[in-house]
C-alpha positions as CSV (number, residue, x, y, z in Angstrom):
1,X,11.6,22.7,7.8
2,X,14.3,20.5,9.2
3,X,13.0,20.1,12.7
4,X,9.7,18.4,13.3
5,X,6.8,20.2,15.1
6,X,6.3,19.0,18.6
7,X,2.6,18.1,18.7
8,X,2.6,17.4,22.5
9,X,5.0,16.3,25.1
10,X,3.4,13.0,25.8
11,X,2.6,10.0,23.7
12,X,-0.7,9.4,21.8
13,X,-2.4,6.1,22.2
14,X,-4.1,4.3,19.4
15,X,-5.8,1.0,19.0
16,X,-4.2,-1.0,16.2
17,X,-5.3,-4.2,14.5
18,X,-3.0,-7.1,13.8
19,X,-1.6,-7.2,10.3
20,X,-2.7,-3.6,9.4
21,X,-0.2,-0.9,8.5
22,X,-0.4,2.6,10.0
23,X,1.7,5.6,8.8
24,X,3.0,7.8,11.6
25,X,3.4,11.5,11.0
26,X,7.1,12.4,11.4
27,X,6.8,16.1,10.6
28,X,4.2,17.1,13.2
29,X,2.0,19.0,10.6
30,X,-0.7,16.4,10.1
31,X,-4.2,17.2,11.3
32,X,-4.8,13.4,11.8
33,X,-2.1,12.9,14.6
34,X,-0.4,10.6,15.2
35,X,-1.0,9.5,11.7
36,X,0.1,11.1,8.4
37,X,-2.3,13.1,6.2
38,X,0.2,14.1,3.6
39,X,1.0,17.5,5.1
40,X,4.8,16.7,4.9
41,X,4.7,17.1,1.1
42,X,7.4,19.5,-0.1
43,X,9.5,18.8,3.0
44,X,12.3,16.3,3.8
45,X,10.0,14.3,6.1
46,X,8.4,11.0,5.2
47,X,5.9,9.0,7.3
48,X,7.1,5.9,9.1
49,X,5.2,2.7,8.5
50,X,4.1,0.7,11.6
51,X,2.8,-2.8,11.0
52,X,0.8,-4.0,13.9
53,X,2.0,-7.4,15.2
54,X,-1.1,-7.8,17.5
55,X,-4.4,-6.1,18.1
56,X,-3.8,-3.8,21.0
57,X,-3.2,-0.3,22.2
58,X,0.1,1.3,21.3
59,X,1.7,4.6,22.2
60,X,2.9,6.7,19.3
61,X,5.4,9.4,19.7
62,X,3.9,12.9,19.5
63,X,7.0,15.0,20.3
64,X,8.5,13.6,17.1
65,X,12.0,13.2,18.7
66,X,11.8,9.4,19.5
67,X,14.8,7.2,18.7
68,X,12.3,4.3,18.4
69,X,10.0,5.7,15.6
70,X,7.1,5.6,15.5
71,X,6.7,4.5,19.1
72,X,7.3,6.7,22.2
73,X,10.6,6.1,23.9
74,X,10.3,8.9,26.5
75,X,12.2,11.5,24.6
76,X,9.5,14.0,25.4
77,X,10.8,14.2,28.9
78,X,14.1,15.7,27.6
79,X,12.7,18.5,25.3
């Protein structure tokens, strides 16, 4: 698999806590979207770490085509 699976064509919101690390699923196979559950094993994909700089709601990319991984950059509007 060289292309990620598009989970949905809109971002996924998640509440994050300052100082905590989150691992974003880059392949689209995780059942724990938008986070990694290890489903990428055996592929060329690896999760992307996101370290929260504040406690807040962030919008993670779910189309897996963002140029600002792991956050949404609006790429879903072009696929």
